[in-house]
C-alpha positions as CSV (number, residue, x, y, z in Angstrom):
1,X,31.2,12.9,-29.8
2,X,34.4,14.9,-30.2
3,X,36.1,13.2,-27.2
4,X,35.0,9.8,-28.5
5,X,36.5,10.4,-32.0
6,X,39.7,11.7,-30.3
7,X,39.8,8.6,-28.1
8,X,39.3,6.3,-31.0
9,X,41.9,7.9,-33.2
10,X,44.4,8.4,-30.4
11,X,43.8,4.8,-29.3
12,X,44.5,3.5,-32.8
13,X,47.7,5.5,-33.1
14,X,48.9,4.4,-29.6
15,X,47.8,0.8,-30.4
16,X,50.0,0.6,-33.5
17,X,53.0,2.2,-31.6
18,X,52.7,0.0,-28.5
19,X,52.1,-3.2,-30.5
20,X,55.3,-2.6,-32.4
21,X,57.3,-1.9,-29.3
22,X,55.8,-4.9,-27.5
23,X,56.7,-7.3,-30.4
24,X,60.2,-5.9,-30.5
25,X,60.7,-6.1,-26.8
26,X,59.3,-9.6,-26.5
27,X,61.3,-11.0,-29.4
28,X,64.5,-9.4,-28.2
29,X,64.0,-10.7,-24.7
30,X,63.4,-14.2,-25.9
31,X,66.5,-14.0,-28.1
32,X,68.6,-12.7,-25.1
33,X,67.5,-15.8,-23.0
34,X,68.4,-18.2,-25.8
35,X,65.1,-19.1,-27.4
36,X,65.4,-20.6,-30.8
37,X,64.7,-18.1,-33.6
38,X,62.0,-20.3,-35.2
39,X,60.0,-20.4,-31.9
40,X,60.4,-16.7,-31.5
41,X,59.1,-16.1,-35.0
42,X,56.2,-18.6,-34.8
43,X,55.0,-18.0,-31.2
44,X,56.2,-14.7,-29.7
45,X,55.9,-12.5,-32.8
46,X,52.6,-14.2,-33.7
47,X,51.2,-13.5,-30.3
48,X,52.5,-9.9,-30.3
49,X,51.1,-8.9,-33.7
50,X,47.7,-10.3,-32.6
51,X,47.8,-8.7,-29.2
52,X,45.7,-5.6,-30.3
53,X,42.8,-7.8,-31.4
54,X,43.0,-9.9,-28.3
55,X,43.0,-7.0,-25.9
56,X,40.4,-5.0,-27.7
57,X,38.0,-8.0,-27.9
58,X,38.7,-9.0,-24.3
59,X,38.0,-5.5,-23.0
60,X,34.9,-5.3,-25.2
61,X,33.5,-8.6,-23.9
62,X,34.3,-7.7,-20.2
63,X,32.4,-4.4,-20.7
64,X,29.3,-6.1,-22.2
65,X,29.9,-5.2,-25.9
66,X,30.1,-8.6,-27.5
67,X,29.3,-7.2,-31.0
68,X,32.5,-5.1,-30.9
69,X,34.5,-8.2,-29.8
70,X,33.2,-10.4,-32.5
71,X,33.2,-7.7,-35.2
72,X,36.8,-7.0,-34.4
73,X,37.8,-10.6,-34.8
74,X,35.9,-11.4,-38.0
75,X,36.4,-8.0,-39.5
76,X,40.1,-8.3,-39.0
77,X,40.0,-11.7,-40.9
78,X,38.2,-10.1,-43.8
79,X,40.7,-7.2,-43.8
80,X,43.7,-9.6,-43.6
81,X,42.7,-11.4,-46.8
82,X,40.8,-8.8,-48.7
83,X,42.7,-5.7,-47.9
84,X,46.2,-6.8,-46.9
85,X,46.8,-9.7,-49.2
86,X,44.8,-8.0,-52.0
87,X,46.8,-4.8,-51.7
88,X,50.1,-6.6,-51.4
89,X,49.4,-8.8,-54.5
90,X,48.5,-5.6,-56.5
91,X,51.9,-4.3,-55.7
92,X,53.7,-7.6,-56.3
93,X,52.3,-11.0,-57.3
94,X,52.6,-13.4,-54.3
95,X,54.2,-16.8,-55.0
96,X,53.7,-19.5,-52.4
97,X,56.6,-22.0,-52.0
98,X,56.2,-23.2,-48.4
99,X,54.9,-26.7,-47.9
100,X,54.0,-25.7,-44.3
101,X,51.7,-23.1,-45.5
102,X,50.1,-25.5,-48.0
103,X,49.2,-27.7,-45.0
104,X,47.9,-24.8,-43.0
105,X,45.5,-23.4,-45.6
106,X,43.0,-26.3,-45.5
107,X,43.2,-26.3,-41.7
108,X,42.2,-22.6,-41.7
109,X,39.3,-23.5,-43.9
110,X,38.2,-26.2,-41.4
111,X,38.6,-23.7,-38.5
112,X,36.3,-21.3,-40.4
113,X,33.7,-24.0,-40.7
114,X,34.0,-24.6,-36.9
115,X,33.1,-21.0,-36.4
116,X,29.9,-21.4,-38.4
117,X,28.9,-24.4,-36.4
118,X,29.2,-22.4,-33.2
119,X,27.4,-19.4,-34.6
120,X,24.5,-21.4,-35.8
121,X,22.5,-21.3,-32.6
122,X,23.0,-17.5,-32.2
123,X,25.3,-17.8,-29.2
124,X,28.9,-18.4,-28.2
125,X,28.9,-20.0,-24.8
126,X,31.8,-20.5,-22.5
127,X,31.9,-24.1,-23.5
128,X,32.2,-23.0,-27.2
129,X,35.0,-20.5,-26.2
130,X,37.0,-23.2,-24.4
131,X,36.7,-25.5,-27.4
132,X,38.1,-22.7,-29.6
133,X,41.0,-22.2,-27.1
134,X,41.7,-25.9,-27.0
135,X,41.8,-26.2,-30.8
136,X,44.1,-23.1,-30.9
137,X,46.5,-24.7,-28.4
138,X,46.6,-27.9,-30.4
139,X,47.2,-26.0,-33.7
140,X,50.0,-24.0,-32.1
141,X,51.7,-27.2,-31.0
142,X,51.2,-28.8,-34.4
143,X,52.6,-25.8,-36.2
144,X,55.7,-25.7,-34.0
145,X,56.3,-29.4,-34.6
146,X,55.9,-28.8,-38.4
147,X,58.3,-25.9,-38.2
148,X,61.0,-27.9,-36.3
149,X,60.7,-30.8,-38.7
150,X,60.8,-28.6,-41.8
151,X,63.7,-26.3,-40.9
152,X,64.6,-26.1,-44.5
153,X,61.2,-24.9,-45.5
154,X,61.3,-21.4,-47.0
155,X,58.7,-20.1,-44.5
156,X,60.6,-21.4,-41.5
157,X,63.8,-19.8,-42.8
158,X,62.1,-16.4,-43.3
159,X,60.5,-16.6,-39.8
160,X,63.9,-17.4,-38.3
161,X,65.6,-14.5,-40.1
162,X,62.9,-12.1,-39.0
163,X,63.3,-13.2,-35.4
164,X,67.0,-12.6,-35.6
165,X,66.5,-9.1,-36.7
166,X,65.1,-8.1,-33.3
167,X,68.2,-7.2,-31.3
168,X,68.5,-4.9,-28.3
169,X,70.1,-5.0,-24.8
170,X,68.3,-7.2,-22.3
171,X,67.3,-4.4,-20.0
172,X,65.8,-2.3,-22.8
173,X,64.0,-5.3,-24.2
174,X,62.3,-6.1,-20.8
175,X,61.4,-2.4,-20.5
176,X,59.6,-2.5,-23.8
177,X,57.8,-5.7,-22.9
178,X,56.4,-4.1,-19.8
179,X,55.8,-0.6,-21.2
180,X,54.4,-1.9,-24.5
181,X,51.9,-4.1,-22.7
182,X,50.8,-1.3,-20.5
183,X,50.4,1.0,-23.5
184,X,48.5,-1.7,-25.3
185,X,46.0,-2.0,-22.4
186,X,45.6,1.8,-22.2
187,X,45.2,2.2,-26.0
188,X,42.7,-0.7,-26.1
189,X,40.6,0.8,-23.4
190,X,40.6,4.2,-25.2
191,X,39.7,2.6,-28.5
192,X,36.8,0.5,-27.0
193,X,35.4,3.5,-25.1
194,X,35.6,5.7,-28.2
195,X,34.1,3.1,-30.5
196,X,31.1,2.4,-28.1
197,X,30.4,6.1,-27.7
198,X,30.5,6.7,-31.4
199,X,28.2,3.7,-32.0
200,X,25.7,5.0,-29.4
201,X,25.8,8.5,-30.8
202,X,25.3,7.5,-34.4
203,X,22.7,4.9,-33.5
204,X,24.5,2.0,-35.0
205,X,25.4,-1.3,-33.4
206,X,28.8,-1.9,-31.9
207,X,29.1,-4.8,-34.3
208,X,29.3,-2.4,-37.2
209,X,31.9,-0.3,-35.5
210,X,33.9,-3.4,-34.7
211,X,33.7,-4.8,-38.3
212,X,34.8,-1.5,-39.8
213,X,36.9,1.1,-37.9
214,X,38.1,-1.1,-35.1
215,X,39.0,-4.1,-37.3
216,X,40.8,-1.9,-39.8
217,X,42.8,-0.3,-37.0
218,X,43.8,-3.5,-35.2
219,X,44.9,-4.9,-38.6
220,X,47.3,-2.0,-39.3
221,X,50.3,-3.8,-37.6
222,X,49.7,-6.8,-40.0
223,X,49.4,-4.4,-42.9
224,X,52.7,-2.7,-42.1
225,X,54.6,-6.1,-41.6
226,X,53.1,-7.4,-44.8
227,X,54.2,-4.5,-46.9
228,X,57.6,-4.8,-45.4
229,X,57.7,-8.5,-46.4
230,X,56.7,-7.6,-49.9
231,X,59.5,-5.1,-50.2
232,X,62.0,-7.9,-49.1
233,X,60.4,-10.4,-51.5
234,X,59.4,-12.7,-48.5
235,X,56.1,-13.8,-50.0
236,X,55.8,-16.9,-47.7
237,X,56.3,-14.8,-44.7
238,X,53.6,-12.4,-45.9
239,X,51.1,-15.2,-46.4
240,X,52.2,-16.8,-43.1
241,X,51.4,-13.6,-41.2
242,X,47.9,-13.5,-42.7
243,X,47.2,-17.2,-42.1
244,X,48.6,-17.0,-38.5
245,X,46.6,-13.9,-37.7
246,X,43.4,-15.4,-38.9
247,X,44.0,-18.5,-36.8
248,X,44.6,-16.2,-33.8
249,X,41.4,-14.1,-34.5
250,X,39.0,-17.0,-35.2
251,X,40.2,-19.2,-32.3
252,X,42.1,-17.2,-29.6
253,X,40.5,-13.8,-29.9
254,X,36.9,-15.1,-30.0
255,X,37.8,-17.8,-27.5
256,X,39.2,-15.3,-24.9
257,X,36.2,-13.0,-25.4
258,X,33.7,-15.8,-25.0
259,X,35.5,-17.2,-22.0
260,X,35.2,-13.8,-20.3
261,X,31.6,-13.2,-21.3
262,X,29.3,-15.5,-23.3
263,X,28.1,-13.7,-26.4
264,X,24.7,-13.4,-28.0
265,X,25.3,-13.3,-31.8
266,X,23.2,-11.3,-34.2
267,X,21.8,-13.3,-37.2
268,X,23.7,-11.2,-39.7
269,X,27.0,-12.3,-38.3
270,X,26.4,-15.7,-39.8
271,X,24.5,-14.7,-42.9
272,X,26.8,-11.8,-43.8
273,X,30.1,-11.5,-41.9
274,X,31.0,-15.2,-41.5
275,X,29.8,-15.8,-45.1
276,X,32.2,-13.2,-46.5
277,X,35.0,-14.4,-44.3
278,X,34.4,-18.0,-45.4
279,X,34.3,-17.1,-49.1
280,X,37.6,-15.1,-48.8
281,X,39.2,-18.0,-46.9
282,X,38.1,-20.5,-49.6
283,X,39.5,-18.2,-52.2
284,X,42.8,-18.0,-50.3
285,X,42.9,-21.8,-50.1
286,X,42.3,-22.2,-53.8
287,X,44.8,-19.6,-54.8
288,X,47.5,-20.4,-52.3
289,X,47.4,-24.2,-52.3
290,X,47.9,-24.4,-56.1
291,X,46.5,-28.0,-56.6
292,X,49.4,-29.4,-58.6
293,X,51.1,-26.1,-59.4
294,X,52.9,-23.6,-57.2
295,X,50.4,-21.4,-55.3
296,X,50.2,-17.8,-56.6
297,X,48.1,-14.7,-56.2
298,X,48.6,-12.5,-59.3
299,X,47.8,-8.8,-59.6
300,X,44.3,-9.4,-61.1
301,X,43.4,-11.8,-58.3
302,X,44.8,-9.4,-55.7
303,X,42.6,-6.6,-57.2
304,X,39.6,-9.0,-57.0
305,X,40.3,-9.6,-53.3
306,X,40.6,-5.9,-52.7
307,X,37.3,-5.3,-54.5
308,X,35.6,-7.9,-52.3
309,X,36.8,-6.1,-49.2
310,X,35.6,-2.7,-50.4
311,X,32.2,-4.2,-51.5
312,X,31.9,-5.9,-48.1
313,X,32.6,-2.6,-46.3
314,X,30.0,-0.9,-48.4
315,X,27.5,-3.7,-47.5
316,X,28.1,-3.3,-43.8
317,X,27.9,0.5,-43.9
318,X,24.7,0.6,-46.1
319,X,23.1,-1.9,-43.7
320,X,23.8,0.4,-40.8
321,X,22.2,3.5,-42.3
C-alpha cells in the first residue's frame, strides 16, 4: 500500500511537470517551423494539455482496467466544469464574449448526449470508439475552420497570444517534446499502477479511483492554466480551455481507450456519473451562451458549480464505502 501511494503521488507530480514541458516543447517546436499561432493554440496546446488523460486512459484500457479509463475521462469533465470553472468564477466572474465559444457550447451538449447513447447498452465497443474518434476529427476540423474565419474573435486572439508566448531554441524545444513525452508515459504508468493497487487494497472499484483521485490529478494542468488565464483577464481563453478539454475527454480519450480495449460499463456510470456530467454541461451551456445577453458566470453561480462538484465527490465516495 505504501509503494502504491508513493507511485500515485509521484506519478501525479511527474505528470504535471512532464505535461507542462511537453506542451511548451511542442508549441515552441511548431512555432520554430512556422506554424500559425492560431493552429498552435487550438491543436497543439489542446492536445498537450489533454495528453495526461489520454495516456492514463489508454494505459488503463490496455491493462484491463476500463473503469479507471472511463472514470478518468468523465471525472475530469466534472472537475473541469464544477471545480475549475466554479473556483475560477468565485475568484473573478467570467464574462463570455467569443462567438466561437457560443457555437461550441451547444455542440458540447450534443456530444454529451452521444455519450449517453453509447453507454445505454452497458458497453463501449470498438465501433463506438471509432465513432467517437471520427466525430472528434470532424469537430477539430470544424473548430479550426471557425478559428481561421473568425480571426478577430476574442477567443482566437487570446489563443494566438498564448501560442506566441512559447519561445525557446529549436533544439531545446525538440528535446522537451521527446523528454516530456517519455516522462508522460512513465508517470502515467506509475499513476495507473498505484491507482489499481490502492483500489484493490481498499476493496473499491477502479472506477471510483478514476473518478476521484486520478481525474483530479489529470485535471491539474487545466486548473493551473485556467487560474493563469483568470489573472490575465482572459475569460474566453479560460472557458475555451474547459470546453476543449471536455471535447477531448468525451471523444478522444474514451475513443482511444475503447479502440484499444472494448469496455464493459457499470450501470452507475450512466445513472450517476454521466448524469452529473450532463447536468453540469447543460448548466455551462445556459450560463455561457447567454440567450440574448452576454454569457456570464458570476461568483454565486461559480460557488454553485463548486458545490455541485463537492457534492458529487461525496456521492461517489459514500457509494464506495
